[in-house]
Backbone as a printed PyTorch tensor [residue, N CA C, xyz], in Angstrom:
tensor([[[  8.2110, -15.5910, -19.8120],
         [  7.5530, -15.3140, -18.4530],
         [  8.5880, -14.4960, -17.6850]],

        [[  8.1360, -13.4570, -16.8740],
         [  9.0140, -12.7650, -15.9880],
         [  9.0310, -13.4470, -14.7390]],

        [[ 10.3260, -13.6100, -14.1120],
         [ 10.5400, -13.9480, -12.7710],
         [  9.9510, -13.0530, -11.8450]],

        [[  9.6910, -13.6480, -10.6230],
         [  9.1080, -12.7900,  -9.6300],
         [ 10.0030, -11.4400,  -9.2610]],

        [[ 11.1240, -11.5570,  -9.3250],
         [ 12.0640, -10.3270,  -9.1010],
         [ 11.8840,  -9.4450, -10.3590]],

        [[ 11.8450,  -9.9420, -11.6160],
         [ 11.5990,  -9.0380, -12.6840],
         [ 10.0620,  -8.4590, -12.5540]],

        [[  9.3140,  -8.9700, -12.2590],
         [  7.8390,  -8.5530, -12.0490],
         [  7.8050,  -7.2810, -10.9290]],

        [[  8.5390,  -7.4920,  -9.9430],
         [  8.6150,  -6.7250,  -8.9960],
         [  9.3080,  -5.4610,  -9.5320]],

        [[ 10.2810,  -5.5440,  -9.9800],
         [ 11.1080,  -4.4700, -10.5730],
         [ 10.2700,  -3.7610, -11.4990]],

        [[  9.4970,  -4.5790, -12.4380],
         [  8.6750,  -3.5830, -13.5190],
         [  7.7200,  -3.0250, -12.6430]],

        [[  6.8710,  -3.5050, -11.7020],
         [  5.9730,  -2.8580, -11.1840],
         [  6.5730,  -1.6140, -10.4000]],

        [[  7.5690,  -1.5600,  -9.6880],
         [  8.2670,  -0.6410,  -8.9900],
         [  8.8380,   0.5300,  -9.7300]],

        [[  8.8610,   0.2950, -10.9460],
         [  9.4590,   1.3480, -12.2010],
         [  8.2970,   2.4040, -12.3570]],

        [[  6.9200,   1.9160, -12.1140],
         [  5.8220,   2.9020, -12.0890],
         [  5.7700,   3.7460, -10.7800]],

        [[  6.1200,   5.2190, -11.0260],
         [  6.0620,   6.0070,  -9.9060],
         [  5.0010,   5.8370,  -8.9130]],

        [[  3.7770,   5.7640,  -9.3230],
         [  2.7300,   5.6170,  -8.3890],
         [  2.6960,   4.3350,  -7.5380]],

        [[  3.0340,   3.3160,  -8.1700],
         [  3.2680,   1.9870,  -7.4440],
         [  4.3710,   2.0390,  -6.2110]],

        [[  5.4410,   2.7270,  -6.8090],
         [  6.6330,   2.8740,  -6.0600],
         [  6.4080,   3.7230,  -4.6840]],

        [[  5.5940,   4.6650,  -4.9840],
         [  5.2150,   5.8160,  -3.8960],
         [  4.1420,   4.9610,  -2.7920]],

        [[  3.2510,   4.1530,  -3.1970],
         [  2.3500,   3.3880,  -2.4140],
         [  3.2160,   2.1810,  -1.8350]],

        [[  4.1390,   1.5360,  -2.2960],
         [  4.9150,   0.7240,  -1.7420],
         [  5.8540,   1.2790,  -0.6650]],

        [[  6.2740,   2.3610,  -0.9230],
         [  7.0900,   3.2160,   0.1000],
         [  6.3730,   3.6110,   1.1830]],

        [[  5.2240,   4.0400,   0.9980],
         [  4.1000,   4.4590,   2.1190],
         [  3.9250,   3.2380,   2.9730]],

        [[  3.5770,   2.2640,   2.4110],
         [  3.3500,   0.8660,   3.2450],
         [  4.5600,   0.3270,   3.9850]],

        [[  5.7430,   0.5190,   3.3150],
         [  6.9350,   0.0630,   3.9580],
         [  7.1050,   1.0140,   5.1920]],

        [[  6.9110,   2.2570,   5.1850],
         [  7.1260,   3.3590,   6.0650],
         [  6.2880,   3.4290,   7.0850]],

        [[  4.9330,   3.2320,   6.8240],
         [  3.8140,   3.3840,   7.8670],
         [  3.1240,   2.0170,   8.4870]],

        [[  3.1390,   1.0370,   7.4210],
         [  2.0710,   0.0620,   8.0780],
         [  3.0000,  -1.2550,   8.2900]],

        [[  4.0980,  -1.4750,   7.5550],
         [  4.9430,  -2.4410,   7.9590],
         [  5.4040,  -2.4620,   9.3980]],

        [[  5.9420,  -1.5760,   9.8550],
         [  6.3450,  -1.5850,  11.2970],
         [  5.5080,  -1.9900,  12.3330]],

        [[  3.8920,  -1.4560,  12.0530],
         [  2.9100,  -1.6430,  13.0400],
         [  2.6920,  -3.3090,  12.7180]],

        [[  2.7390,  -3.9710,  11.6910],
         [  2.5060,  -5.3320,  11.5170],
         [  3.7000,  -5.8980,  12.2370]],

        [[  4.9520,  -5.5020,  12.1590],
         [  6.1680,  -6.1470,  12.5910],
         [  5.8530,  -6.0670,  14.1680]],

        [[  5.3450,  -5.0760,  14.8540],
         [  5.3250,  -4.9190,  16.1050],
         [  4.1980,  -5.8920,  16.5680]],

        [[  3.0580,  -5.9880,  15.9050],
         [  2.0490,  -6.9670,  16.4160],
         [  2.3900,  -8.3230,  16.4350]],

        [[  3.1150,  -8.7490,  15.3800],
         [  3.7560, -10.1390,  15.0930],
         [  4.5970, -10.5850,  16.2260]],

        [[  5.5760,  -9.5800,  16.5510],
         [  6.6530,  -9.7440,  17.5420],
         [  5.9530,  -9.7490,  18.8730]],

        [[  4.9930,  -9.0420,  19.0600],
         [  4.3680,  -9.1770,  20.5910],
         [  3.6170, -10.5260,  20.5010]],

        [[  3.0510, -10.9600,  19.6890],
         [  2.2430, -12.0960,  19.5150],
         [  3.1730, -13.2670,  19.8260]],

        [[  4.2690, -13.3310,  19.1440],
         [  5.3680, -14.2330,  19.3000],
         [  5.9400, -14.3670,  20.7160]],

        [[  6.1150, -13.2520,  21.2030],
         [  6.7140, -13.0800,  22.5060],
         [  5.8940, -13.6170,  23.6190]],

        [[  4.5420, -13.4910,  23.5340],
         [  3.5250, -14.1780,  24.4430],
         [  3.1960, -15.5870,  24.0180]],

        [[  3.5930, -16.1680,  22.7440],
         [  3.3890, -17.4640,  22.3820],
         [  1.9470, -17.6540,  22.1820]],

        [[  1.1460, -16.6880,  21.6350],
         [ -0.2210, -16.9490,  21.1980],
         [ -0.3800, -17.1460,  19.9320]],

        [[ -1.5320, -17.9880,  19.5490],
         [ -1.9720, -18.2760,  18.1660],
         [ -3.0820, -17.1090,  17.7660]],

        [[ -3.2830, -17.1190,  16.5240],
         [ -4.5000, -16.1190,  16.2620],
         [ -5.6760, -16.3740,  16.7970]],

        [[ -6.0700, -17.8540,  16.9710],
         [ -7.2540, -18.1360,  17.5630],
         [ -7.2520, -17.7110,  18.9520]],

        [[ -6.0870, -17.9060,  19.7150],
         [ -6.1490, -17.5410,  21.2390],
         [ -6.5070, -16.0530,  21.3670]],

        [[ -5.6250, -15.3010,  20.3290],
         [ -5.9290, -13.8210,  20.4780],
         [ -7.4260, -13.4550,  20.1200]],

        [[ -8.0700, -14.1240,  19.1680],
         [ -9.4360, -13.8070,  18.8550],
         [-10.2540, -14.1050,  19.9690]],

        [[-10.1720, -15.1700,  20.6050],
         [-11.1250, -15.6690,  21.7490],
         [-10.8740, -14.3880,  22.8820]],

        [[ -9.6900, -13.9240,  23.1630],
         [ -9.7230, -12.7980,  24.0870],
         [-10.2480, -11.7160,  23.7330]],

        [[-10.2070, -11.3860,  22.3070],
         [-10.8000, -10.3640,  21.7480],
         [-12.3200, -10.3390,  21.6450]],

        [[-12.8900, -11.4820,  21.7060],
         [-14.2550, -11.6290,  21.5190],
         [-14.6550, -11.8310,  20.0910]],

        [[-13.7210, -12.3530,  19.3370],
         [-13.9950, -12.6100,  17.7230],
         [-13.5540, -13.7680,  17.3380]],

        [[-13.5830, -14.0150,  16.0650],
         [-13.1020, -15.4130,  15.4620],
         [-11.5990, -15.1440,  14.9250]],

        [[-10.9980, -16.3790,  14.8350],
         [ -9.5950, -16.3960,  14.3590],
         [ -9.4370, -15.9230,  12.9570]],

        [[-10.5050, -16.0430,  12.1200],
         [-10.4070, -15.2310,  10.6900],
         [-10.2030, -13.7130,  10.7500]],

        [[-10.9130, -13.2240,  11.8350],
         [-10.7940, -11.7460,  12.0060],
         [ -9.4170, -11.3630,  12.2290]],

        [[ -8.6950, -12.1020,  13.2410],
         [ -7.3360, -11.6690,  13.5380],
         [ -6.3990, -11.8580,  12.1780]],

        [[ -6.7330, -12.8590,  11.6470],
         [ -5.8000, -13.3150,  10.4520],
         [ -6.0200, -12.1350,   9.4220]],

        [[ -7.3210, -11.5850,   9.0720],
         [ -7.6810, -10.5090,   8.2880],
         [ -6.9350,  -9.3430,   8.9020]],

        [[ -6.8950,  -9.0180,   9.9330],
         [ -6.1580,  -7.7860,  10.5760],
         [ -4.8260,  -7.8070,  10.1310]],

        [[ -4.2980,  -8.9210,  10.4680],
         [ -2.6500,  -9.0770,  10.3280],
         [ -2.4900,  -8.9530,   8.7900]],

        [[ -3.2180,  -9.7220,   7.8390],
         [ -3.1310,  -9.7070,   6.4300],
         [ -3.3890,  -8.1980,   5.8410]],

        [[ -4.3570,  -7.3500,   6.4870],
         [ -4.6300,  -6.1330,   6.0230],
         [ -3.1810,  -5.1720,   6.2380]],

        [[ -2.8480,  -5.4180,   7.2200],
         [ -1.5000,  -4.5010,   7.7380],
         [ -0.5160,  -4.8590,   6.6880]],

        [[ -0.3080,  -6.1870,   6.3560],
         [  0.6760,  -6.4800,   5.4020],
         [  0.4040,  -5.9950,   4.0600]],

        [[ -0.7870,  -5.9450,   3.6150],
         [ -1.2180,  -5.6550,   2.2190],
         [ -1.5260,  -4.1150,   2.2370]],

        [[ -1.7620,  -3.3000,   3.2280],
         [ -2.1980,  -1.9710,   3.3980],
         [ -3.4700,  -1.7310,   2.7900]],

        [[ -4.3290,  -2.7440,   2.6760],
         [ -5.6350,  -2.7120,   2.2140],
         [ -6.6200,  -2.2320,   3.0560]],

        [[ -6.3730,  -2.0340,   4.3510],
         [ -7.2990,  -1.6910,   5.2240],
         [ -6.4530,  -1.0820,   6.5250]],

        [[ -7.0470,  -0.0140,   7.1220],
         [ -6.3810,   0.6030,   8.2510],
         [ -7.2640,   0.2100,   9.4890]],

        [[ -6.6580,  -0.7200,  10.3780],
         [ -7.7030,  -0.9980,  11.5490],
         [ -8.1280,   0.1850,  12.4630]],

        [[ -9.1440,  -0.0160,  13.0880],
         [ -9.3700,   1.0880,  14.0790],
         [ -8.7390,   1.2120,  15.1160]],

        [[ -8.4690,   2.1470,  15.9100],
         [ -7.7410,   2.0790,  17.1250],
         [ -8.2970,   1.1760,  18.1990]],

        [[ -9.6880,   1.3390,  18.2340],
         [-10.4320,   0.2850,  19.0450],
         [ -9.8280,  -1.1430,  19.0030]],

        [[ -9.7830,  -1.6200,  17.6390],
         [ -9.3760,  -2.9100,  17.1700],
         [ -8.0070,  -3.2480,  17.7060]],

        [[ -7.2490,  -2.3020,  17.5540],
         [ -5.6930,  -2.5000,  17.9350],
         [ -5.6780,  -2.3090,  19.3690]],

        [[ -6.3940,  -1.6420,  20.0290],
         [ -6.4940,  -1.6570,  21.6690],
         [ -7.0110,  -3.1530,  21.9640]],

        [[ -8.0020,  -3.5830,  21.4730],
         [ -8.3580,  -5.0050,  21.8390],
         [ -7.2340,  -6.0340,  21.3880]],

        [[ -6.8010,  -5.7410,  20.3710],
         [ -5.3570,  -6.8550,  19.9950],
         [ -4.3520,  -6.7650,  21.2420]],

        [[ -4.1620,  -5.4300,  21.5150],
         [ -3.0320,  -5.2790,  22.6500],
         [ -3.5810,  -5.7200,  23.8040]],

        [[ -4.7990,  -5.5780,  24.2690],
         [ -5.1210,  -6.0640,  25.4450],
         [ -5.1110,  -7.7050,  25.6630]],

        [[ -5.5250,  -8.3400,  24.3640],
         [ -5.5270,  -9.7930,  24.3580],
         [ -4.1030, -10.2670,  24.5850]],

        [[ -3.0820,  -9.4910,  24.2310],
         [ -1.5520,  -9.7970,  24.4580],
         [ -1.0810,  -9.4350,  25.9440]],

        [[ -2.0090,  -8.7770,  26.6870],
         [ -1.5170,  -8.4450,  27.7760],
         [ -0.7410,  -7.1330,  27.8290]],

        [[ -0.9680,  -6.3650,  26.7540],
         [ -0.3780,  -5.0640,  26.4180],
         [ -1.2100,  -4.0540,  26.5250]],

        [[ -0.7730,  -2.8250,  26.3150],
         [ -1.6230,  -1.8150,  26.1310],
         [ -1.0810,  -0.9620,  24.8100]],

        [[ -1.9510,  -0.3730,  24.1090],
         [ -1.6900,   0.2650,  22.8410],
         [ -1.1140,   1.7580,  23.2410]],

        [[ -0.0640,   2.1790,  22.6970],
         [  0.2870,   3.5870,  22.7920],
         [  0.6290,   4.1980,  21.3930]],

        [[  0.1010,   5.3210,  21.2700],
         [  0.1560,   5.9730,  19.8640],
         [  0.9140,   7.1420,  19.9810]],

        [[  2.0290,   7.4360,  19.2500],
         [  2.8690,   8.5850,  19.4710],
         [  2.9430,   9.3160,  18.1360]],

        [[  3.1930,  10.5850,  17.9950],
         [  3.4820,  11.3590,  16.8660],
         [  5.0530,  11.5490,  17.0740]],

        [[  5.8180,  11.3590,  15.9280],
         [  7.1040,  11.5790,  15.9320],
         [  7.4410,  12.3050,  14.6970]],

        [[  8.8190,  13.0530,  14.7410],
         [  9.1850,  13.6450,  13.6430],
         [ 10.2640,  13.2870,  13.0250]]])
């Protein structure tokens, strides 16, 4: 049986898997890190954010999990609601 590290190494040896992994690392993980850091800074739970967003806690959990897995790209409106629930505003920039 392969260890976790061996399994990861084997998966990443596939160029298609590696390319997608790199894309998620580059594009989506920073967004997740930013959301989680902001939530921690204000000391709110997923349930508290959900209430302010007018949704349920599982929806916030799915949003955070989706960013972690790269399985879904949240809408700008959803990210704006998340930011507003934290008392922040969303700012999107293009950088080179």
